[in-house]
PDB file of N, CA, C, O and CB in Angstrom:
ATOM      1  N   UNK A   1     120.195  72.841  95.555  1.00  0.00           N
ATOM      2  CA  UNK A   1     119.932  71.472  95.170  1.00  0.00           C
ATOM      3  C   UNK A   1     119.230  71.459  93.809  1.00  0.00           C
ATOM      4  O   UNK A   1     118.437  72.345  93.491  1.00  0.00           O
ATOM      5  CB  UNK A   1     119.080  70.752  96.245  1.00  0.00           C
ATOM      6  N   UNK A   2     119.533  70.462  93.040  1.00  0.00           N
ATOM      7  CA  UNK A   2     118.896  70.228  91.746  1.00  0.00           C
ATOM      8  C   UNK A   2     118.170  68.898  91.798  1.00  0.00           C
ATOM      9  O   UNK A   2     118.414  68.077  92.682  1.00  0.00           O
ATOM     10  CB  UNK A   2     119.937  70.246  90.589  1.00  0.00           C
ATOM     11  N   UNK A   3     117.274  68.693  90.842  1.00  0.00           N
ATOM     12  CA  UNK A   3     116.537  67.435  90.752  1.00  0.00           C
ATOM     13  C   UNK A   3     116.497  66.985  89.302  1.00  0.00           C
ATOM     14  O   UNK A   3     116.355  67.800  88.390  1.00  0.00           O
ATOM     15  CB  UNK A   3     115.102  67.584  91.320  1.00  0.00           C
ATOM     16  N   UNK A   4     116.621  65.700  89.104  1.00  0.00           N
ATOM     17  CA  UNK A   4     116.514  65.121  87.775  1.00  0.00           C
ATOM     18  C   UNK A   4     115.793  63.788  87.859  1.00  0.00           C
ATOM     19  O   UNK A   4     115.817  63.102  88.881  1.00  0.00           O
ATOM     20  CB  UNK A   4     117.904  64.950  87.135  1.00  0.00           C
ATOM     21  N   UNK A   5     115.146  63.442  86.741  1.00  0.00           N
ATOM     22  CA  UNK A   5     114.534  62.124  86.594  1.00  0.00           C
ATOM     23  C   UNK A   5     115.364  61.339  85.595  1.00  0.00           C
ATOM     24  O   UNK A   5     115.847  61.883  84.603  1.00  0.00           O
ATOM     25  CB  UNK A   5     113.039  62.229  86.132  1.00  0.00           C
ATOM     26  N   UNK A   6     115.522  60.062  85.870  1.00  0.00           N
ATOM     27  CA  UNK A   6     116.171  59.153  84.941  1.00  0.00           C
ATOM     28  C   UNK A   6     115.196  58.049  84.565  1.00  0.00           C
ATOM     29  O   UNK A   6     114.481  57.523  85.418  1.00  0.00           O
ATOM     30  CB  UNK A   6     117.467  58.564  85.551  1.00  0.00           C
ATOM     31  N   UNK A   7     115.171  57.703  83.293  1.00  0.00           N
ATOM     32  CA  UNK A   7     114.470  56.503  82.863  1.00  0.00           C
ATOM     33  C   UNK A   7     115.448  55.351  83.055  1.00  0.00           C
ATOM     34  O   UNK A   7     116.602  55.434  82.633  1.00  0.00           O
ATOM     35  CB  UNK A   7     113.966  56.611  81.359  1.00  0.00           C
ATOM     36  N   UNK A   8     114.993  54.291  83.684  1.00  0.00           N
ATOM     37  CA  UNK A   8     115.848  53.145  83.978  1.00  0.00           C
ATOM     38  C   UNK A   8     115.496  51.987  83.060  1.00  0.00           C
ATOM     39  O   UNK A   8     114.324  51.693  82.826  1.00  0.00           O
ATOM     40  CB  UNK A   8     115.711  52.722  85.453  1.00  0.00           C
ATOM     41  N   UNK A   9     116.535  51.334  82.542  1.00  0.00           N
ATOM     42  CA  UNK A   9     116.340  50.248  81.593  1.00  0.00           C
ATOM     43  C   UNK A   9     117.080  49.018  82.117  1.00  0.00           C
ATOM     44  O   UNK A   9     118.242  49.097  82.514  1.00  0.00           O
ATOM     45  CB  UNK A   9     116.841  50.646  80.162  1.00  0.00           C
ATOM     46  N   UNK A  10     116.386  47.889  82.110  1.00  0.00           N
ATOM     47  CA  UNK A  10     117.034  46.640  82.494  1.00  0.00           C
ATOM     48  C   UNK A  10     116.617  46.098  83.848  1.00  0.00           C
ATOM     49  O   UNK A  10     117.182  45.110  84.318  1.00  0.00           O
ATOM     50  CB  UNK A  10     118.491  46.827  82.488  1.00  0.00           C
ATOM     51  N   UNK A  11     115.635  46.730  84.485  1.00  0.00           N
ATOM     52  CA  UNK A  11     115.157  46.189  85.757  1.00  0.00           C
ATOM     53  C   UNK A  11     114.187  45.040  85.458  1.00  0.00           C
ATOM     54  O   UNK A  11     113.224  45.203  84.708  1.00  0.00           O
ATOM     55  CB  UNK A  11     114.463  47.306  86.626  1.00  0.00           C
ATOM     56  N   UNK A  12     114.461  43.865  86.063  1.00  0.00           N
ATOM     57  CA  UNK A  12     113.658  42.685  85.757  1.00  0.00           C
ATOM     58  C   UNK A  12     113.017  42.040  86.977  1.00  0.00           C
ATOM     59  O   UNK A  12     112.143  41.186  86.833  1.00  0.00           O
ATOM     60  CB  UNK A  12     114.501  41.679  85.063  1.00  0.00           C
ATOM     61  N   UNK A  13     113.437  42.435  88.174  1.00  0.00           N
ATOM     62  CA  UNK A  13     112.878  41.782  89.363  1.00  0.00           C
ATOM     63  C   UNK A  13     112.698  42.811  90.476  1.00  0.00           C
ATOM     64  O   UNK A  13     113.054  43.979  90.323  1.00  0.00           O
ATOM     65  CB  UNK A  13     113.795  40.617  89.841  1.00  0.00           C
ATOM     66  N   UNK A  14     112.150  42.366  91.577  1.00  0.00           N
ATOM     67  CA  UNK A  14     111.861  43.279  92.680  1.00  0.00           C
ATOM     68  C   UNK A  14     113.119  43.789  93.382  1.00  0.00           C
ATOM     69  O   UNK A  14     113.061  44.792  94.092  1.00  0.00           O
ATOM     70  CB  UNK A  14     110.971  42.596  93.682  1.00  0.00           C
ATOM     71  N   UNK A  15     114.244  43.119  93.195  1.00  0.00           N
ATOM     72  CA  UNK A  15     115.493  43.564  93.827  1.00  0.00           C
ATOM     73  C   UNK A  15     116.211  44.646  93.015  1.00  0.00           C
ATOM     74  O   UNK A  15     117.062  45.357  93.550  1.00  0.00           O
ATOM     75  CB  UNK A  15     116.423  42.377  94.025  1.00  0.00           C
ATOM     76  N   UNK A  16     115.880  44.772  91.750  1.00  0.00           N
ATOM     77  CA  UNK A  16     116.565  45.740  90.889  1.00  0.00           C
ATOM     78  C   UNK A  16     116.450  47.176  91.408  1.00  0.00           C
ATOM     79  O   UNK A  16     117.465  47.869  91.480  1.00  0.00           O
ATOM     80  CB  UNK A  16     116.003  45.663  89.480  1.00  0.00           C
ATOM     81  N   UNK A  17     115.255  47.648  91.772  1.00  0.00           N
ATOM     82  CA  UNK A  17     115.175  49.019  92.284  1.00  0.00           C
ATOM     83  C   UNK A  17     116.034  49.235  93.527  1.00  0.00           C
ATOM     84  O   UNK A  17     116.644  50.293  93.684  1.00  0.00           O
ATOM     85  CB  UNK A  17     113.735  49.367  92.599  1.00  0.00           C
ATOM     86  N   UNK A  18     116.086  48.251  94.399  1.00  0.00           N
ATOM     87  CA  UNK A  18     116.889  48.374  95.625  1.00  0.00           C
ATOM     88  C   UNK A  18     118.374  48.472  95.292  1.00  0.00           C
ATOM     89  O   UNK A  18     119.110  49.207  95.949  1.00  0.00           O
ATOM     90  CB  UNK A  18     116.637  47.174  96.562  1.00  0.00           C
ATOM     91  N   UNK A  19     118.816  47.737  94.275  1.00  0.00           N
ATOM     92  CA  UNK A  19     120.217  47.795  93.861  1.00  0.00           C
ATOM     93  C   UNK A  19     120.569  49.188  93.342  1.00  0.00           C
ATOM     94  O   UNK A  19     121.601  49.751  93.707  1.00  0.00           O
ATOM     95  CB  UNK A  19     120.505  46.737  92.781  1.00  0.00           C
ATOM     96  N   UNK A  20     119.713  49.733  92.496  1.00  0.00           N
ATOM     97  CA  UNK A  20     119.959  51.075  91.953  1.00  0.00           C
ATOM     98  C   UNK A  20     119.858  52.113  93.059  1.00  0.00           C
ATOM     99  O   UNK A  20     120.680  53.026  93.135  1.00  0.00           O
ATOM    100  CB  UNK A  20     118.960  51.402  90.820  1.00  0.00           C
ATOM    101  N   UNK A  21     118.856  51.977  93.911  1.00  0.00           N
ATOM    102  CA  UNK A  21     118.667  52.900  95.031  1.00  0.00           C
ATOM    103  C   UNK A  21     119.928  52.956  95.897  1.00  0.00           C
ATOM    104  O   UNK A  21     120.391  54.041  96.250  1.00  0.00           O
ATOM    105  CB  UNK A  21     117.448  52.475  95.882  1.00  0.00           C
ATOM    106  N   UNK A  22     120.471  51.811  96.234  1.00  0.00           N
ATOM    107  CA  UNK A  22     121.666  51.757  97.082  1.00  0.00           C
ATOM    108  C   UNK A  22     122.851  52.437  96.400  1.00  0.00           C
ATOM    109  O   UNK A  22     123.605  53.170  97.040  1.00  0.00           O
ATOM    110  CB  UNK A  22     122.019  50.299  97.421  1.00  0.00           C
ATOM    111  N   UNK A  23     123.010  52.193  95.103  1.00  0.00           N
ATOM    112  CA  UNK A  23     124.122  52.806  94.368  1.00  0.00           C
ATOM    113  C   UNK A  23     123.987  54.327  94.354  1.00  0.00           C
ATOM    114  O   UNK A  23     124.968  55.043  94.556  1.00  0.00           O
ATOM    115  CB  UNK A  23     124.180  52.265  92.926  1.00  0.00           C
ATOM    116  N   UNK A  24     122.782  54.812  94.117  1.00  0.00           N
ATOM    117  CA  UNK A  24     122.565  56.265  94.101  1.00  0.00           C
ATOM    118  C   UNK A  24     122.747  56.857  95.492  1.00  0.00           C
ATOM    119  O   UNK A  24     123.365  57.911  95.641  1.00  0.00           O
ATOM    120  CB  UNK A  24     121.161  56.597  93.569  1.00  0.00           C
ATOM    121  N   UNK A  25     122.223  56.198  96.497  1.00  0.00           N
ATOM    122  CA  UNK A  25     122.330  56.701  97.868  1.00  0.00           C
ATOM    123  C   UNK A  25     123.785  56.841  98.319  1.00  0.00           C
ATOM    124  O   UNK A  25     124.099  57.711  99.131  1.00  0.00           O
ATOM    125  CB  UNK A  25     121.583  55.777  98.820  1.00  0.00           C
ATOM    126  N   UNK A  26     124.665  55.997  97.803  1.00  0.00           N
ATOM    127  CA  UNK A  26     126.076  56.042  98.193  1.00  0.00           C
ATOM    128  C   UNK A  26     126.899  57.022  97.359  1.00  0.00           C
ATOM    129  O   UNK A  26     128.085  57.219  97.626  1.00  0.00           O
ATOM    130  CB  UNK A  26     126.677  54.663  98.081  1.00  0.00           C
ATOM    131  N   UNK A  27     126.281  57.636  96.356  1.00  0.00           N
ATOM    132  CA  UNK A  27     127.010  58.529  95.458  1.00  0.00           C
ATOM    133  C   UNK A  27     127.216  59.900  96.078  1.00  0.00           C
ATOM    134  O   UNK A  27     126.326  60.440  96.736  1.00  0.00           O
ATOM    135  CB  UNK A  27     126.273  58.667  94.137  1.00  0.00           C
ATOM    136  N   UNK A  28     128.395  60.454  95.861  1.00  0.00           N
ATOM    137  CA  UNK A  28     128.694  61.802  96.328  1.00  0.00           C
ATOM    138  C   UNK A  28     127.709  62.789  95.732  1.00  0.00           C
ATOM    139  O   UNK A  28     127.414  62.738  94.537  1.00  0.00           O
ATOM    140  CB  UNK A  28     130.134  62.198  95.970  1.00  0.00           C
ATOM    141  N   UNK A  29     127.208  63.673  96.549  1.00  0.00           N
ATOM    142  CA  UNK A  29     126.341  64.742  96.103  1.00  0.00           C
ATOM    143  C   UNK A  29     124.866  64.409  96.063  1.00  0.00           C
ATOM    144  O   UNK A  29     124.044  65.304  95.869  1.00  0.00           O
ATOM    145  CB  UNK A  29     126.757  65.165  94.785  1.00  0.00           C
ATOM    146  N   UNK A  30     124.504  63.147  96.241  1.00  0.00           N
ATOM    147  CA  UNK A  30     123.083  62.767  96.197  1.00  0.00           C
ATOM    148  C   UNK A  30     122.462  63.021  97.561  1.00  0.00           C
ATOM    149  O   UNK A  30     122.853  62.430  98.567  1.00  0.00           O
ATOM    150  CB  UNK A  30     122.906  61.267  95.784  1.00  0.00           C
ATOM    151  N   UNK A  31     121.490  63.912  97.566  1.00  0.00           N
ATOM    152  CA  UNK A  31     120.748  64.233  98.783  1.00  0.00           C
ATOM    153  C   UNK A  31     119.674  63.179  99.034  1.00  0.00           C
ATOM    154  O   UNK A  31     119.507  62.706 100.158  1.00  0.00           O
ATOM    155  CB  UNK A  31     120.113  65.638  98.684  1.00  0.00           C
ATOM    156  N   UNK A  32     118.944  62.814  97.972  1.00  0.00           N
ATOM    157  CA  UNK A  32     117.940  61.764  98.086  1.00  0.00           C
ATOM    158  C   UNK A  32     117.676  61.185  96.706  1.00  0.00           C
ATOM    159  O   UNK A  32     117.888  61.837  95.684  1.00  0.00           O
ATOM    160  CB  UNK A  32     116.630  62.306  98.719  1.00  0.00           C
ATOM    161  N   UNK A  33     117.211  59.956  96.702  1.00  0.00           N
ATOM    162  CA  UNK A  33     116.858  59.282  95.455  1.00  0.00           C
ATOM    163  C   UNK A  33     115.676  58.371  95.722  1.00  0.00           C
ATOM    164  O   UNK A  33     115.581  57.742  96.776  1.00  0.00           O
ATOM    165  CB  UNK A  33     118.064  58.477  94.880  1.00  0.00           C
ATOM    166  N   UNK A  34     114.778  58.310  94.754  1.00  0.00           N
ATOM    167  CA  UNK A  34     113.638  57.402  94.851  1.00  0.00           C
ATOM    168  C   UNK A  34     113.555  56.640  93.533  1.00  0.00           C
ATOM    169  O   UNK A  34     113.406  57.237  92.467  1.00  0.00           O
ATOM    170  CB  UNK A  34     112.295  58.179  95.156  1.00  0.00           C
ATOM    171  N   UNK A  35     113.654  55.317  93.618  1.00  0.00           N
ATOM    172  CA  UNK A  35     113.604  54.455  92.446  1.00  0.00           C
ATOM    173  C   UNK A  35     112.276  53.713  92.458  1.00  0.00           C
ATOM    174  O   UNK A  35     111.884  53.140  93.475  1.00  0.00           O
ATOM    175  CB  UNK A  35     114.808  53.459  92.418  1.00  0.00           C
ATOM    176  N   UNK A  36     111.583  53.727  91.318  1.00  0.00           N
ATOM    177  CA  UNK A  36     110.282  53.066  91.224  1.00  0.00           C
ATOM    178  C   UNK A  36     110.228  52.135  90.022  1.00  0.00           C
ATOM    179  O   UNK A  36     110.983  52.274  89.059  1.00  0.00           O
ATOM    180  CB  UNK A  36     109.161  54.104  91.135  1.00  0.00           C
ATOM    181  N   UNK A  37     109.313  51.185  90.113  1.00  0.00           N
ATOM    182  CA  UNK A  37     108.977  50.319  88.982  1.00  0.00           C
ATOM    183  C   UNK A  37     107.617  50.758  88.477  1.00  0.00           C
ATOM    184  O   UNK A  37     106.759  51.190  89.247  1.00  0.00           O
ATOM    185  CB  UNK A  37     108.978  48.791  89.385  1.00  0.00           C
ATOM    186  N   UNK A  38     107.438  50.642  87.206  1.00  0.00           N
ATOM    187  CA  UNK A  38     106.147  50.945  86.573  1.00  0.00           C
ATOM    188  C   UNK A  38     105.660  52.329  86.925  1.00  0.00           C
ATOM    189  O   UNK A  38     104.656  52.436  87.630  1.00  0.00           O
ATOM    190  CB  UNK A  38     105.104  49.925  86.977  1.00  0.00           C
ATOM    191  N   UNK A  39     106.287  53.375  86.495  1.00  0.00           N
ATOM    192  CA  UNK A  39     107.335  53.382  85.480  1.00  0.00           C
ATOM    193  C   UNK A  39     108.718  53.165  86.105  1.00  0.00           C
ATOM    194  O   UNK A  39     108.946  53.459  87.278  1.00  0.00           O
ATOM    195  CB  UNK A  39     107.308  54.703  84.703  1.00  0.00           C
ATOM    196  N   UNK A  40     109.615  52.649  85.294  1.00  0.00           N
ATOM    197  CA  UNK A  40     110.994  52.425  85.740  1.00  0.00           C
ATOM    198  C   UNK A  40     111.728  53.761  85.712  1.00  0.00           C
ATOM    199  O   UNK A  40     112.257  54.183  84.684  1.00  0.00           O
ATOM    200  CB  UNK A  40     111.724  51.363  84.839  1.00  0.00           C
ATOM    201  N   UNK A  41     111.742  54.411  86.872  1.00  0.00           N
ATOM    202  CA  UNK A  41     112.288  55.765  86.964  1.00  0.00           C
ATOM    203  C   UNK A  41     113.064  55.932  88.269  1.00  0.00           C
ATOM    204  O   UNK A  41     112.881  55.194  89.237  1.00  0.00           O
ATOM    205  CB  UNK A  41     111.158  56.818  86.871  1.00  0.00           C
ATOM    206  N   UNK A  42     113.930  56.930  88.246  1.00  0.00           N
ATOM    207  CA  UNK A  42     114.582  57.396  89.469  1.00  0.00           C
ATOM    208  C   UNK A  42     114.423  58.901  89.503  1.00  0.00           C
ATOM    209  O   UNK A  42     114.625  59.576  88.493  1.00  0.00           O
ATOM    210  CB  UNK A  42     116.102  56.974  89.531  1.00  0.00           C
ATOM    211  N   UNK A  43     114.066  59.422  90.648  1.00  0.00           N
ATOM    212  CA  UNK A  43     114.038  60.860  90.879  1.00  0.00           C
ATOM    213  C   UNK A  43     115.138  61.133  91.894  1.00  0.00           C
ATOM    214  O   UNK A  43     115.132  60.593  93.000  1.00  0.00           O
ATOM    215  CB  UNK A  43     112.615  61.363  91.387  1.00  0.00           C
ATOM    216  N   UNK A  44     116.081  61.981  91.497  1.00  0.00           N
ATOM    217  CA  UNK A  44     117.259  62.216  92.325  1.00  0.00           C
ATOM    218  C   UNK A  44     117.381  63.703  92.623  1.00  0.00           C
ATOM    219  O   UNK A  44     117.309  64.542  91.725  1.00  0.00           O
ATOM    220  CB  UNK A  44     118.538  61.691  91.631  1.00  0.00           C
ATOM    221  N   UNK A  45     117.567  64.009  93.898  1.00  0.00           N
ATOM    222  CA  UNK A  45     117.876  65.376  94.324  1.00  0.00           C
ATOM    223  C   UNK A  45     119.348  65.374  94.693  1.00  0.00           C
ATOM    224  O   UNK A  45     119.802  64.557  95.494  1.00  0.00           O
ATOM    225  CB  UNK A  45     116.961  65.855  95.538  1.00  0.00           C
ATOM    226  N   UNK A  46     120.087  66.303  94.097  1.00  0.00           N
ATOM    227  CA  UNK A  46     121.534  66.270  94.244  1.00  0.00           C
ATOM    228  C   UNK A  46     122.129  67.672  94.281  1.00  0.00           C
ATOM    229  O   UNK A  46     121.499  68.649  93.874  1.00  0.00           O
ATOM    230  CB  UNK A  46     122.156  65.474  93.113  1.00  0.00           C
ATOM    231  N   UNK A  47     123.349  67.743  94.777  1.00  0.00           N
ATOM    232  CA  UNK A  47     124.123  68.982  94.806  1.00  0.00           C
ATOM    233  C   UNK A  47     124.980  69.016  93.547  1.00  0.00           C
ATOM    234  O   UNK A  47     125.851  68.168  93.355  1.00  0.00           O
ATOM    235  CB  UNK A  47     125.009  69.086  96.106  1.00  0.00           C
ATOM    236  N   UNK A  48     124.726  70.005  92.688  1.00  0.00           N
ATOM    237  CA  UNK A  48     125.434  70.027  91.410  1.00  0.00           C
ATOM    238  C   UNK A  48     126.904  70.432  91.538  1.00  0.00           C
ATOM    239  O   UNK A  48     127.619  70.439  90.536  1.00  0.00           O
ATOM    240  CB  UNK A  48     124.739  70.968  90.468  1.00  0.00           C
ATOM    241  N   UNK A  49     127.365  70.762  92.719  1.00  0.00           N
ATOM    242  CA  UNK A  49     128.797  70.995  92.887  1.00  0.00           C
ATOM    243  C   UNK A  49     129.539  69.680  93.076  1.00  0.00           C
ATOM    244  O   UNK A  49     130.759  69.632  92.921  1.00  0.00           O
ATOM    245  CB  UNK A  49     129.054  71.923  94.080  1.00  0.00           C
ATOM    246  N   UNK A  50     128.815  68.607  93.410  1.00  0.00           N
ATOM    247  CA  UNK A  50     129.427  67.306  93.659  1.00  0.00           C
ATOM    248  C   UNK A  50     129.126  66.255  92.596  1.00  0.00           C
ATOM    249  O   UNK A  50     129.861  65.276  92.473  1.00  0.00           O
ATOM    250  CB  UNK A  50     128.979  66.800  94.977  1.00  0.00           C
ATOM    251  N   UNK A  51     128.055  66.446  91.825  1.00  0.00           N
ATOM    252  CA  UNK A  51     127.681  65.457  90.815  1.00  0.00           C
ATOM    253  C   UNK A  51     126.904  66.138  89.704  1.00  0.00           C
ATOM    254  O   UNK A  51     126.642  67.339  89.764  1.00  0.00           O
ATOM    255  CB  UNK A  51     126.848  64.312  91.438  1.00  0.00           C
ATOM    256  N   UNK A  52     126.540  65.376  88.703  1.00  0.00           N
ATOM    257  CA  UNK A  52     125.804  65.894  87.545  1.00  0.00           C
ATOM    258  C   UNK A  52     124.893  64.788  87.013  1.00  0.00           C
ATOM    259  O   UNK A  52     125.062  63.625  87.380  1.00  0.00           O
ATOM    260  CB  UNK A  52     126.785  66.398  86.425  1.00  0.00           C
ATOM    261  N   UNK A  53     123.935  65.130  86.159  1.00  0.00           N
ATOM    262  CA  UNK A  53     123.090  64.082  85.579  1.00  0.00           C
ATOM    263  C   UNK A  53     123.911  63.002  84.859  1.00  0.00           C
ATOM    264  O   UNK A  53     123.591  61.817  84.959  1.00  0.00           O
ATOM    265  CB  UNK A  53     122.092  64.703  84.607  1.00  0.00           C
ATOM    266  N   UNK A  54     124.945  63.392  84.149  1.00  0.00           N
ATOM    267  CA  UNK A  54     125.786  62.403  83.452  1.00  0.00           C
ATOM    268  C   UNK A  54     126.471  61.468  84.446  1.00  0.00           C
ATOM    269  O   UNK A  54     126.593  60.271  84.182  1.00  0.00           O
ATOM    270  CB  UNK A  54     126.846  63.112  82.582  1.00  0.00           C
ATOM    271  N   UNK A  55     126.914  61.993  85.572  1.00  0.00           N
ATOM    272  CA  UNK A  55     127.546  61.144  86.586  1.00  0.00           C
ATOM    273  C   UNK A  55     126.524  60.211  87.224  1.00  0.00           C
ATOM    274  O   UNK A  55     126.854  59.078  87.576  1.00  0.00           O
ATOM    275  CB  UNK A  55     128.222  62.006  87.667  1.00  0.00           C
ATOM    276  N   UNK A  56     125.285  60.679  87.375  1.00  0.00           N
ATOM    277  CA  UNK A  56     124.236  59.827  87.934  1.00  0.00           C
ATOM    278  C   UNK A  56     123.926  58.673  86.996  1.00  0.00           C
ATOM    279  O   UNK A  56     123.698  57.550  87.445  1.00  0.00           O
ATOM    280  CB  UNK A  56     122.966  60.642  88.207  1.00  0.00           C
ATOM    281  N   UNK A  57     123.916  58.944  85.695  1.00  0.00           N
ATOM    282  CA  UNK A  57     123.742  57.873  84.708  1.00  0.00           C
ATOM    283  C   UNK A  57     124.876  56.863  84.843  1.00  0.00           C
ATOM    284  O   UNK A  57     124.644  55.655  84.785  1.00  0.00           O
ATOM    285  CB  UNK A  57     123.696  58.450  83.263  1.00  0.00           C
ATOM    286  N   UNK A  58     126.087  57.348  85.022  1.00  0.00           N
ATOM    287  CA  UNK A  58     127.246  56.467  85.185  1.00  0.00           C
ATOM    288  C   UNK A  58     127.101  55.572  86.419  1.00  0.00           C
ATOM    289  O   UNK A  58     127.457  54.395  86.382  1.00  0.00           O
ATOM    290  CB  UNK A  58     128.530  57.298  85.290  1.00  0.00           C
ATOM    291  N   UNK A  59     126.581  56.133  87.502  1.00  0.00           N
ATOM    292  CA  UNK A  59     126.354  55.342  88.722  1.00  0.00           C
ATOM    293  C   UNK A  59     125.394  54.194  88.421  1.00  0.00           C
ATOM    294  O   UNK A  59     125.633  53.056  88.824  1.00  0.00           O
ATOM    295  CB  UNK A  59     125.789  56.237  89.870  1.00  0.00           C
ATOM    296  N   UNK A  60     124.305  54.497  87.711  1.00  0.00           N
ATOM    297  CA  UNK A  60     123.325  53.464  87.358  1.00  0.00           C
ATOM    298  C   UNK A  60     123.979  52.409  86.457  1.00  0.00           C
ATOM    299  O   UNK A  60     123.772  51.210  86.642  1.00  0.00           O
ATOM    300  CB  UNK A  60     122.088  54.095  86.649  1.00  0.00           C
ATOM    301  N   UNK A  61     124.760  52.864  85.491  1.00  0.00           N
ATOM    302  CA  UNK A  61     125.424  51.922  84.578  1.00  0.00           C
ATOM    303  C   UNK A  61     126.417  51.039  85.328  1.00  0.00           C
ATOM    304  O   UNK A  61     126.529  49.849  85.035  1.00  0.00           O
ATOM    305  CB  UNK A  61     126.146  52.682  83.450  1.00  0.00           C
ATOM    306  N   UNK A  62     127.130  51.603  86.285  1.00  0.00           N
ATOM    307  CA  UNK A  62     128.072  50.813  87.081  1.00  0.00           C
ATOM    308  C   UNK A  62     127.363  49.783  87.952  1.00  0.00           C
ATOM    309  O   UNK A  62     127.965  48.788  88.358  1.00  0.00           O
ATOM    310  CB  UNK A  62     128.913  51.728  87.956  1.00  0.00           C
ATOM    311  N   UNK A  63     126.077  50.022  88.239  1.00  0.00           N
ATOM    312  CA  UNK A  63     125.279  49.053  88.996  1.00  0.00           C
ATOM    313  C   UNK A  63     124.723  47.950  88.094  1.00  0.00           C
ATOM    314  O   UNK A  63     124.101  47.002  88.574  1.00  0.00           O
ATOM    315  CB  UNK A  63     124.131  49.763  89.716  1.00  0.00           C
ATOM    316  N   UNK A  64     124.955  48.082  86.764  1.00  0.00           N
ATOM    317  CA  UNK A  64     124.544  47.033  85.836  1.00  0.00           C
ATOM    318  C   UNK A  64     123.285  47.309  85.047  1.00  0.00           C
ATOM    319  O   UNK A  64     122.706  46.393  84.463  1.00  0.00           O
ATOM    320  CB  UNK A  64     124.360  45.796  86.572  1.00  0.00           C
ATOM    321  N   UNK A  65     122.848  48.566  85.019  1.00  0.00           N
ATOM    322  CA  UNK A  65     121.618  48.936  84.320  1.00  0.00           C
ATOM    323  C   UNK A  65     121.915  50.068  83.341  1.00  0.00           C
ATOM    324  O   UNK A  65     123.029  50.589  83.301  1.00  0.00           O
ATOM    325  CB  UNK A  65     120.510  49.356  85.328  1.00  0.00           C
ATOM    326  N   UNK A  66     120.913  50.440  82.558  1.00  0.00           N
ATOM    327  CA  UNK A  66     121.037  51.584  81.672  1.00  0.00           C
ATOM    328  C   UNK A  66     120.128  52.688  82.195  1.00  0.00           C
ATOM    329  O   UNK A  66     119.146  52.431  82.891  1.00  0.00           O
ATOM    330  CB  UNK A  66     120.681  51.205  80.201  1.00  0.00           C
ATOM    331  N   UNK A  67     120.476  53.922  81.844  1.00  0.00           N
ATOM    332  CA  UNK A  67     119.651  55.060  82.257  1.00  0.00           C
ATOM    333  C   UNK A  67     119.698  56.134  81.191  1.00  0.00           C
ATOM    334  O   UNK A  67     120.708  56.320  80.512  1.00  0.00           O
ATOM    335  CB  UNK A  67     120.122  55.627  83.617  1.00  0.00           C
ATOM    336  N   UNK A  68     118.585  56.836  81.060  1.00  0.00           N
ATOM    337  CA  UNK A  68     118.491  57.989  80.164  1.00  0.00           C
ATOM    338  C   UNK A  68     118.022  59.171  80.985  1.00  0.00           C
ATOM    339  O   UNK A  68     117.136  59.042  81.830  1.00  0.00           O
ATOM    340  CB  UNK A  68     117.523  57.716  78.962  1.00  0.00           C
ATOM    341  N   UNK A  69     118.617  60.318  80.734  1.00  0.00           N
ATOM    342  CA  UNK A  69     118.212  61.542  81.423  1.00  0.00           C
ATOM    343  C   UNK A  69     116.891  62.013  80.823  1.00  0.00           C
ATOM    344  O   UNK A  69     116.766  62.149  79.606  1.00  0.00           O
ATOM    345  CB  UNK A  69     119.313  62.656  81.308  1.00  0.00           C
ATOM    346  N   UNK A  70     115.918  62.257  81.675  1.00  0.00           N
ATOM    347  CA  UNK A  70     114.635  62.792  81.263  1.00  0.00           C
ATOM    348  C   UNK A  70     114.626  64.304  81.463  1.00  0.00           C
ATOM    349  O   UNK A  70     115.506  64.831  82.145  1.00  0.00           O
ATOM    350  CB  UNK A  70     113.486  62.128  82.050  1.00  0.00           C
ATOM    351  N   UNK A  71     113.661  65.016  80.889  1.00  0.00           N
ATOM    352  CA  UNK A  71     113.624  66.477  81.054  1.00  0.00           C
ATOM    353  C   UNK A  71     113.667  66.900  82.524  1.00  0.00           C
ATOM    354  O   UNK A  71     113.217  66.181  83.415  1.00  0.00           O
ATOM    355  CB  UNK A  71     112.370  67.043  80.399  1.00  0.00           C
ATOM    356  N   UNK A  72     114.223  68.086  82.740  1.00  0.00           N
ATOM    357  CA  UNK A  72     114.358  68.628  84.100  1.00  0.00           C
ATOM    358  C   UNK A  72     113.016  68.695  84.799  1.00  0.00           C
ATOM    359  O   UNK A  72     111.975  68.895  84.173  1.00  0.00           O
ATOM    360  CB  UNK A  72     114.994  70.017  84.065  1.00  0.00           C
ATOM    361  N   UNK A  73     113.063  68.523  86.112  1.00  0.00           N
ATOM    362  CA  UNK A  73     111.862  68.715  86.921  1.00  0.00           C
ATOM    363  C   UNK A  73     111.618  70.198  87.080  1.00  0.00           C
ATOM    364  O   UNK A  73     112.564  70.984  87.111  1.00  0.00           O
ATOM    365  CB  UNK A  73     111.993  68.027  88.304  1.00  0.00           C
ATOM    366  N   UNK A  74     110.373  70.586  87.180  1.00  0.00           N
ATOM    367  CA  UNK A  74     110.070  72.009  87.344  1.00  0.00           C
ATOM    368  C   UNK A  74     110.639  72.521  88.648  1.00  0.00           C
ATOM    369  O   UNK A  74     110.677  71.810  89.652  1.00  0.00           O
ATOM    370  CB  UNK A  74     108.557  72.257  87.293  1.00  0.00           C
ATOM    371  N   UNK A  75     111.079  73.764  88.617  1.00  0.00           N
ATOM    372  CA  UNK A  75     111.642  74.375  89.819  1.00  0.00           C
ATOM    373  C   UNK A  75     113.107  74.097  90.010  1.00  0.00           C
ATOM    374  O   UNK A  75     113.695  74.542  90.997  1.00  0.00           O
ATOM    375  CB  UNK A  75     110.908  73.909  91.010  1.00  0.00           C
ATOM    376  N   UNK A  76     113.711  73.378  89.100  1.00  0.00           N
ATOM    377  CA  UNK A  76     115.123  73.053  89.246  1.00  0.00           C
ATOM    378  C   UNK A  76     115.989  74.223  88.821  1.00  0.00           C
ATOM    379  O   UNK A  76     115.679  74.921  87.855  1.00  0.00           O
ATOM    380  CB  UNK A  76     115.477  71.811  88.433  1.00  0.00           C
ATOM    381  N   UNK A  77     117.059  74.427  89.539  1.00  0.00           N
ATOM    382  CA  UNK A  77     118.056  75.401  89.136  1.00  0.00           C
ATOM    383  C   UNK A  77     118.840  74.810  87.981  1.00  0.00           C
ATOM    384  O   UNK A  77     119.136  73.615  87.969  1.00  0.00           O
ATOM    385  CB  UNK A  77     118.991  75.786  90.320  1.00  0.00           C
ATOM    386  N   UNK A  78     119.171  75.633  87.027  1.00  0.00           N
ATOM    387  CA  UNK A  78     119.969  75.152  85.898  1.00  0.00           C
ATOM    388  C   UNK A  78     121.410  75.473  86.101  1.00  0.00           C
ATOM    389  O   UNK A  78     122.241  75.146  85.253  1.00  0.00           O
ATOM    390  CB  UNK A  78     119.488  75.747  84.593  1.00  0.00           C
TER     391      UNK A  78
END
């Protein structure tokens, strides 16, 4: 399993994190995801044989938001 953080852009209300969370949770290869406000971030644990950080950004964008990949979390396999 790998882990990545995404900076999320465009969240304006309390429902926004739930929308992104649901989209990530339904994505192939996502083991777990936690979306927070203040800071607007997502921490995603995923199987890199099924998805990638770029695909996770695409999932967020398809949900109507923007995302930027942040530096790898410590302990992550490359």
